[in-house]
N, C-alpha and C positions, 0 to 999 in steps of 0.2 A: 891497254889502249881503249879509248872510248870512241865509238863510231859517231858520225854526225847526227844520227837519230837518238843518241844517248845510251845505247846498249853497249856494255863493255865486253871485252874479250872473255872475261870470266863468266859473264852471263851466256855468251855464245857457247863456251865449253859446257856449262851446266845444261843448256838447251840440247846440245848434242848428246849429253849423257842422260837425257830424259828427265832432268831435274827442274827445268824452268818451263813448266807447262803453261805458265801465264804468258809466255812470249810466243806461243804457237801462232796466234792470229797476226801478231805484229810481224814476226819473221817471215811469214808467208807472203806479206804484201810490201815489205820494206826493201827498197833497192840497195840500201847500205848493208843490211844484214845478208841479203842474197849475195852481194859481192863478197862479203867476208866468208860465207859458206862456200862460195866458189873457190876462194883461196884455200880453204881447209881441204876440200876434196881434190884440188889440183896439186896439193903438196906445197903450196907457197906460204901457207900459214906458219907464222913463226912461233906460235904457242905449242906447248908440249901436251899432247893428248894421251900420252902413254899411261898416266895414272888412271884415267877413265877406262881405257882399254883393259888394263890389268885388273881393275875392279870387276869388270864384266867377266873376264876369263876366270878369275878366282871364284866369283859367284856361280858360274856355270859348273866349275869343278866341284864346288861345295854341294850343289844340287845333285850332281851325278853320284858323288860319294854317299850322300844321304839316302838316295834311292837304292843304291847298292847295299848299304848297311840294312835298310829296312827290309829288303828282299831276303837278306841272310837271316835276319831275326825271324821273319815270317816262316822261312823254311825250317829253322830250328824249332819253332813253336809247333809246326805241323808234325815234325818227327817226334817231338815229345808227346804230343797228343796221341799219335799212333801207338807209341810204346805204352802209354797209360791205358788206352783202350784195349790193347793186347793183354796187358796185365789184368784188367777188369774181366776180360773173357775167361782167362785162366782161373781167376778167383771164383767165377760163377759156375765153373764145372764141378 
């Protein structure tokens, strides 16, 4: 659906997903876009926002998994360094 101002539902979805930054000024002052956003937040919007929500959740999980993996790698590197330094101390004796 295209609003009276020319913005489409797809553009509104992209805007809500953070992808249509060029619409920020327009959406902030447009009564048609504001009405459509009101429909979205009130639950009356007929479009499906679940793909955008799922992408966000999947990205959040990816970031958490990456941080966890990096922490594990860092911990293993520290343990390996401690073993190496311990072996160096014994060799120096």
